[in-house]
C-alpha positions, 0 to 999 in steps of 0.5 A: 343872633338867636333865631326867633319866631315872628312876633304877633301884632303888638297893641300899645296901651294908653299911658294912663293905664300904666301907672299902677303896674309901673309903681309896683315894678319900679321897686325891682332892681332888675329890668322888669315889665308887665306884659299882657296877651290879647286878641290883638297881640302882646301888650306892654303894660308897664316897664321900670327904670332899669328896663328902660336904661337897659335899652329895652324900650318903654313902649311896645314899638320901641321894645326889642324884647317884644319885637324879638321874643313876642312869639315866645311870650305869646306862646307862654301866655296862651299855655297853662304854664306859670313860669318859663325861663329863656336864654336870650342874646341881644345885640350884634356878635361883637357887642352882644349882651346875654340875659336870662329872661324869666316869665311868671304869672300867678294863675294859669288862666291869667293872660298877664305876666311879669317879665324880668331880665337878669344880665349875665354878660360879664359872667359869661365873658369871664367864663369864656376868658377863663376857658381861653386861658385854660386852653392856651399854653402860657409860654407860646400862646398856642393851644395846649393839649386841652385846647387842641383836643377841643378843636379836634372834637369841634372840627372833626366829625366821624363822617369827615375824619378821613379828610384830616390828619394829626402830626405829633412833633417831639423834639430830640435831645431837648432835655440836654438843653434844659440840663446844660443851659437852664430852664429859661434857655429851654423856654426860649428855644420852645418859643423859637421852635413854635415860630419856625413850626408856624412858618412851615405849616399851611395857613389853615393848619392848627399848631398846638403845644401838647406837652413839654417838648411836644407839638401837635398839628391838625391839618386837612388833607386836600390832596390825600395822605401825601399832604401830611408827608409833605408837611412833615418834610417841611418841618424837618427842613425848618430844623436844618438851621441852628437855633441861636440862644444867647451866644450859642447856636443849638442844633436840634432835630425832631421826630414826627408821627402821623395819624390819619383820620381814616384810622380812627374808630372812636373819638377824635382824641384817638388821633392824638394817641395814634400820632404819639404812638407813631412818634415813639416808633419814629424815635427808634427808626429815625424817620417819620412814621405813619400810624398803622393799626397793626403796630398798635395791635403788636404793642398791645400783644407785647403789653399783654406778654409783659403783664403775664411774664411779670406774674410768671416770674413772681409766681415761679412759673418759669423753667430752665432748659439746658442745651449741651456744649460738647468737646468737638474732639471727643464728643463729650458734654463739657457744659450746658447752656441754661435757657429760659422757657415759659409756658402760660397758665393756659398751657401755651408755650411762648417762644423766647424770641417773643418774651425775651425782647419784651423782658429787655424793653420792660426791665423784667430781664433783671428779675428774670436773670436773677431767677435764672442764675439761682435756678441754674445753681440749684439745678447743678447742685441737684445734679451733683447730689444725684451723681454722688459728687461732681457730675462733670459739667459746667452750666453757662448762664446768659447776662443781658446788657440791661442786667449788667447795667442795672444789677450788681452781678458779682454779688448776685452770682456769689449769693447764688453759688453760696446758697447752693454750695456750688463753686464759681468754677462750675459756671460760665457767664455769657456776655454779648458784644453790645453789653461790653460796648455800652459801658466798658469801664463798668463791665471791666469791674464786673468781669474782675469781680466774676473772675475772683469767684472763679467763673469762666467768661464767654463773649456770645455771638462774636462777630455780629456786633461792634467788635473791638479788639482792644476789649478782647485784649484788655478784658478777661474773656476766656471763650469766644462763641462763634455765632450760628449765622457764620456756621450755618451753610459754611460748607458751601460758602468760602467766605464764611469759612474764611471768617471762622478761620480768622476768628479761630486764629484771633482766639488762638493768639489771645489764648482763648477757647472757642465754641461754635453755635448752630452745629446741625450735622456731623460734617459741620462738627468734623470741619470745625474740629479740623479748623481748630474750634474747641467746643460745639453746640447745636441740634446735632448734639441735642435740643434744649432739654428739661433738667432731668433729661439733660442729666440723663444725657450726661450719663449717656454721652460721657459714660 
């Protein structure tokens, strides 16, 4: 109930004095009364029928208006104001009524005023009902994202944020349930999940549905951050038993991200965003993840790289460097591997280890791969022109797994070699084992199209992925590239030598050539040649070079 100032003494007029004023205010459709301020206090002069029916009394002693608002009314009558509006709640918490109390008088010096009360209880109750509906998820009856955010703002102030945490729970493979069993089954599953989550939480934790298959939990940390980890374990345990939908038993799991209140610098909504960021990491790692500021900083750095990389590709600011691949027996250059390089507009060289993963995750690897293929063909055509004919080397171009899945590689390569007038036999296309494993049938068709163009096909980083000998036998692979991890330090490691021997024997049996990466000394080159490796690549021969320097190296080594 609203706190009011103590009312002054109240004096009651003779009923005979009320008749004239009462006749006038009886015409008003809302509760109204005439009040006067005297030395003895507030006086009720007259009150109309609606005023009495509203339970506001007919006399000063009976009127809660004067009893509860007498101090405010007295201050108004003593002031020079001509009107004032007061918001007043009358009654107990359960059955309270809400009025807008209007005080008005004609002149500042007159110590009489007309008081009218406008009842807007139903209006406020309707508004509160609508707010509850807007903040509630209609399917589960839990707070929705808006309601959850409001609860966060209400319960967490900056000084107390460290004592709270938010968990975001995202269901794994929920979309498959919707796709296979329909939306009704999906809704039934969400209701069941909500019940289990409630059972896994503590009594004072708040559960909300903040997205399609995403739930949020606001919890207090009574014993520190370990409370959040303990609740996460209980939630995972709640998903151990299958969910029954009609006649089916569905097993689903969840990914959980945790954001601690001690990590927020801004508003409480940051807790939800931080927990959602952590849950994305949890989906990749397969375990509950706690948000750390450094992880977000890294994500922002990657986003900045993505934005600048997109602009660099569109504006033609990328370049190719070329690293020679040499015949181990003769030492002559047989081909060059084309490697993308990027220097920003500010002149900062960005490592491929930094921008290639970003390109793959964002899908920019597709336009980057298209550009690299065309630029490699253009460079090879330029070298031939400068040499007055075939310059005597091939160019190897890497194809990423994402590019193989999303692009029409055969048409892309054909367009590049036709545009620059270079035959397909002058190109080697390198694929990783992971690219082959993702979609073997599609890759087989793509390889067939590339072989029709006359290109050479190489499997890059052989031995580091999910090698499947059936693929080697069925797919038209010409070259196996031995990963540098096996080559580096092999002279002092018998196990590495044994692995390389096995790869070389396998390649020989399948009629394939081999290229060893990471050769950094003449001893490594000689040993690999003695073991039967065909080609070598590494800093012993040369680092990746710009196009002009690579062309000059052809003349120096192959003369």
